[in-house]
Phi, psi and omega in degrees: 000127181278174185298324180294320179295321178297316180297318182293334184284329186258132173275327184223136174226124181245122185239114174049044184286132181217153172207139178235144174243104189066235178265002183267123176271104184280323176222135185223119173052048179272129179226133174194168177232149176236121181282159175297136180073006182273153172243113184250125178270145178230115181234172178161160179297164175304136180083010183283343179109010185296308182291327175299318176299314177301320181296329175285317181295329183262005174087003178290318175246148172261125181300150174267353177197155178085188183214154175242126180242121175254111186049042177087351181264127179290129184243007178308127174082357177286136185292156180304321181292324178284328174295324177300320179292335177276350176110022178251124177236152186214140170253170185236161178300318179265131183298133183233064179262164171269094189302328186267008173253157179291164177302315178300315183292328175300318180286320181296327178301326180290346181267001187304327184293345179258355180285135186253344182289148182273178182299313182297318178300321179291318181295322184270358180052050179286165184307323180298322178300309184294325179298310182291321180296318179294320177296318179296319179299315180294320179294319178299319179296319178299316180295315181296326178295330176298333181258010182056040180251015186298332181288350182256010185316310187263001180282153174287140185302324182291345181269354184287151170301156186304313182299322178292324177296320178299316180292324179298321180298321178290320178301319179295320176297321180293337180291345178276003179062054185285151167268328181233124180246122180256113182254114183260098180051059182295337182263008182303127178082000181274151172275179186298318181294316179295322180295319178296319179297318178296317180301317178297321180295318179296320177299319181295313183293329176294315181295321185279327188248338182075014181294143174273141186231133169245123191239124167262129180200143176265338180284105187290334176297319178292313181302311183287337182283337184230343184283138176268329173223162183222136174243137177247123175259143174210127183051040174079006181234156177284122181267323181203156179205141177149210179299127186306314183292329177283321182298317184287350176262357178298132184301320181293326178292316178300317179297319182298324181276322189252350184085161183292000000 
């Protein structure tokens, strides 16, 4: 395989990534690759550095060492809004919806970066405005249907059941047309039925869109049910990596979670 083929195969490459806060090394020399269309799970005990790693990948934090390559382009220090334009979308542990807007409008807001009509066109409701707004509405409906949220189109986001709100947040991230989707504990607070429904939805969006996914999750049923590879972080370093079922049986991984 030549260098171009290797580059084309990977959506994300992380090389010796590190960050320190004062004298504390939160993440140290982390390296891994994520292939296009792959779903990679990221697990670890509380405080292992998982969310800190996500914050660097999504532009919230700037690494103090190492590099992040998105399709070969270095993205260290690029702001979250510009990373979104490059194809990186991210959800958060805590739901961040606009509760007083409809489900449709929550998704359409995520499409703003692709809207081309100007302020005057919008104020005067000229044909270009209606054309783009109608196209956005139809696209938003298509995305919501992937998550079986079509019955909530006109409902306010804050009125949705918890599991539906979780799915809506992912739907909104998908509206930015990502190449890389970072899911930060998407099943947090869900019951078993909601988690199974979410797992099915994630499988569907991968099949339909081909998006690459990096997933942080504590629910091992979800992790093992959809991850193709698994990375374990502990004290900011990679402890194990590989086949999910083999990784969770690794003695060092068991010790990290349960203690010696």
